[in-house]
N, C-alpha and C positions, 0 to 999 in steps of 0.2 A: 487443261477443257474451258474454253471460256462460258462463263454463267453466265446466264441472260434473267431479267427481272421476271418474277411470279407474283401474283395474286389472286385475289378473288374477281378482278375487274377481267370483262369482255367486250370488246369494240369489233364488233363484225362488221365486215366488208361485203355489202351484199355483190353479187355477180353484177357483173357489167352488163347491161345490151348487148353489148358485141360478141359476148362468149355465151348467149343464152340460144338456144336452136329457137328456131321458127315454128312457131305454132299458129292456128288461125284463130285459138282460142286466148282470151286474158284469163292470166291465173291470180287467182289471189296471194298477196303478197307473204301471207305466210308458208306459201309452196315452193318460193323461192329461196333458195337456199342460200344460207347467209356464209361466207368466207373470208378469211383473214389469211394473208402473206405473210410467209415466214420463213428464215432462212436454213438452210441445211447447214447447218454449223460442223458437223462431222461425219463419216459413214466409214464404219469399220465392221471388217467379218470377225465376229466373232465364235462362229464354230462353221462347219463343212455348210453351204448352201444358207446361211443365215447371215444379215447383217444388222448391226446396231446403228440407227439412225436418231442423231441428236438433231431436234428443232427448236429455234428460239426466236423470239420476235424482231423486227426489222428495225420497228419504232421504240419508243420509250413505255408505251401502252404494255403492262404486262400482261402475260398470260393468266386465265382462269387457272385456278388449284384443282387437278383431277383427283379425284377420290379413286379408292384401289379397286381396281375390275375395267375402269372406264376406257371406252376408246377414243377413236375420232376419226372425222371421216377425211379421207386425201382425195383431191382432186388431184390426177395426171394432167400433164400438157395433151396426152393422147385422148383425154375426154372422157375417161375413166374414171369411176368412185369408188375407191376401197377403203375398207375399215381395216384397224390398225389398233392394237391393246398398246396402253401407256403404260410401259414395264417401270419406269421411273418419271416421276415429276420433283423435281430440283426445288425443293421449297423458300433453300435461301438463294434465290438469285440462280436459277438455271434454266433448263427448257422441258420440252417431252422427251423422253427417249423411247422409242420404237424397236422390238426386235421382226424384222420381216424376213421369212423363210420364203427360199423360192421355191414354188407350188410347180411340180410334175404331174401331168403337165399344166401350164399355166395357163389361166383364162385372160391376159394380158397384163393384169396388175403387177404382179411380183414380178415377173419377166423386165416389164419396164423398170422397174425400183434398182431392181441388180445389175441392168445394164448401162443404165442414165443416169442414177442418183450420183452428183458428187458434190462435195462440201464447198458452199460458195454460193449454189442455187437458190433459186427461191419455189415455193411449192404453196400452193394454197389447202388451209387446213379449216373446218369447222370447230365448234366451241366442244370440248368433251361430253359426249354422253356415258351414261353407265346401264346397260341391262344386265349385268352381272356385278352386282353389290355387294361388298361385304358388311355381313350382319354384326355391327362393331359391337351388338350386346351378348353374343354369346360367348360361354367360357372358357371357349377352345375352338382349335379348326383342323380339320383332315384335308389336305388336299392330295389330289392327283392330278397331275399334267403329262401330256405325249406329245412329244417332239414341240415343234413352235407354240402348242398348247401352255408351256411356260411362263410365255410374257404377261398375262393378266394375273395369272396365281403370283409370279413374282413381285408383283405390285402389293397381292396381300401380304405376303411374307413380309417385306418391308414394312407395311404398317405394324405389323405383330411384333415385329421386333423392337419398333418404337415404342410402342405401347404395354409391353412385358405380356402378348398372350402367348399360352401356350399352343403350340401346331408343330404339324408331324407332314412331311411331304413325301409321297409317291412319285419319283419322275422316271417317266420310260421314253426311252431313246432307241434309235437304232443301233447307236455305237457310239462310244466315248467325244470321237472328231465330231458329232450333230448334237451332241448335249451342250447346248448355249446357256451360258452363265451358271453353271454348275460349280463352278468356282467360287461365285461371290453367296452360295447359301452353306450356311450353317451346315458343316457332313454330320456332325450328332444327331440331326434330326429329318436327315436324307435318305430313302432307302432309293439307292439308281438300281434299275432294272434296264437291262441292254440286250437287245435283241440279237446281239452276237457273241455272246458272254452269258448268257442264260438260254433253258430251252424251255418252250410254251409261254406261256402268261404268265404275270407275278402273279403272288396268291392274293387276290384281293378281297375273300372273305377274311383273311388274317389280317389284312392291313384294316379295312375298316372296321372288323370288329374291336379293333384297339381303342376306337372311341370312346370317349366317356359321355354319361349322359347329358344332353343338350349343346353337345358340340356339333357345327356344320360342316358338312362336305362339301366343299368344290371342288368342281372338272370340267378341265377344256382339254381337247385332244380330238385326234381322230374316234369318226363314228363306232368304229368298232369296240373302241374302249370305253366310250361311253356308254354305250350300249349294254357292256358288261358289266360295268360300275354300277348303272342303274338297276340292272337287274338284284346285283348281292347287296346295295343301300339300302334300297324298300323293304328288306326282310328283316333288317336290325335300326333302322333308325326312320324317325317321322318324314313324312314326305315333305314337308314344310323346312326340313332342315338339309336337304338335298340340292344342289345347284347345279345348272350347267352353262355352258357358253359352247356352240356346235358352230364349227365351220362348215357344216354340211348337212342337210337332212338325213335322218335316220332312214337308211335303206327299206325297212318295212313299210315306213308309211308313204315314199316314193312310189312303194309297188303297189299298194293299197290303193292310191291315189290314181297312178295308171292305169287300173285295172275295175274301178270305182264306176260306176253309173252315173255320171253327173248327169245334170238336164241344164240347158241352156237358160238363158235369164236378160234381162234387160238392165242397161243402165242409163241413166241418164244424167247430164252433166249441167247441172244448176244453173251456171253463170250462163250459158248460150242456149239452153232448152234443148240442145241436139240429142239425140236417143241412138244407143246402137245396141243388138244383141252380141251377148257372148256364149259363142257354141260350146257345148260341153268340153270337146277336146280343147278349147286357149285358155288362157288368163285374160283377167280385166286389163292387166299391162298388155298383152299380146295386142288386144284389141285397139287400146287407145294408140299404141303407135303404128299398125296399119293403117291407122285412121288419119296420121299426123298430128297425134296428141303429142307433145313433148312431155313427158314425166321423169325424173331425177328417178335411178335404179343401183340397184349394184347386184345382189346376190342373187335375185331372181327364184330363189328358195324359201323365203319368209324369217330369216335369219338376222336383217340388219336394221329393217325400220325406212331405207331411203325411200322407198315407194309407197310410205303410210299419206293415207288420203281421209280427209273427214266426211264420213256419211252422216247424210240429213236424211233421208227415209230409207225404211226396209231392214229387213230382218238379215245380217249376216252371218254366213258360215264360214267362221274363222279356223284357218290351216295353218297359222305360223307358229313359230317357235318362240315369241320373244314379248308380246304382248300379256299382262299381268292379268290373272282372272279377272279384276275389277274392272279393266279397259274393254275386257271381252261382251262382260256384263251389260257395260254402258251402253256399247252397239253405236257407238262415235265416230269409231276410227277403224279402217282396214286396210292390209297389205295388198295392194294391186296384183302384186306378183307370185301370190299364191293363195289367196282367199276368195270365197265365191257366195253366192246368195242364198238364203233359205227360201225367203220371199219369192215372186216372181220378177220385182222390178228393186231396183238400190239407187237411190238420187245420191251424187257425188258433188261436192262443195269445190267444183272444179269449172 
């Protein structure tokens, strides 16, 4: 495997004007995504439905060092933007390694990658971001991963091994053929739960109950698994020691929003002075798209921050899953795909 230089440097590549969608409004520079072109160094199937992809810089400018739990945005040639966790960042001259599972059904991102990505091609990526950061001061860790949710957890395990921190992993997968990277993980600290070999759910209460005082729990995987982990963990651990990274919004939250009595409100675009009404059944992102205002987006579920926008006036009704309590209390940003207004009007920095 060819290694590529990595350091703390980052030289972003602004989106070329020819690649930006037309819009009748001028956006602030901070809202234009910054991209860097990298080379697809290798593509390998590491499990059923899962590709391991190594990305390396094209120029001599090294990539930024990614912290455990970090992810990057990948802008695909079909103009989709998707987020993928970095499961390994080679600090001694390597690249970003991603594990990408084929979603069924796919919204277009994973299927494009599985069908079209080849070694030698180039792709645009963002600098690493981290909404699932590891608390490096914790005395130990309890990790729970389901399916492709192993990727951010794997980066944390690698860090723990380097820094001699205690950890335990519960790894859930459909079968051994789909348990990506299992052979790379020290077997003495892994409990492997396979659907085709075990009946029912793993014993979450017993596994989480072995956590020692002060240890932190990190979980990533399908929503039903994380909801079950949340129920068990909150009974035995402080809430601030429990961390999740979600691929989709919790079913209960989605249902409650659909059945809620939302009201319409007004958004004003500060740069143009144009105002729009956001109906109860639509999101701010929906309204902007219908008006021809091009905004970056990806998940449309409040999970990735791609559509994050600065709020200048008004009170936000936050419905995302990634902003911190401090960010919400500041009332300075919102995710346009899910969040709404508590006030009758919001003024956005657009």
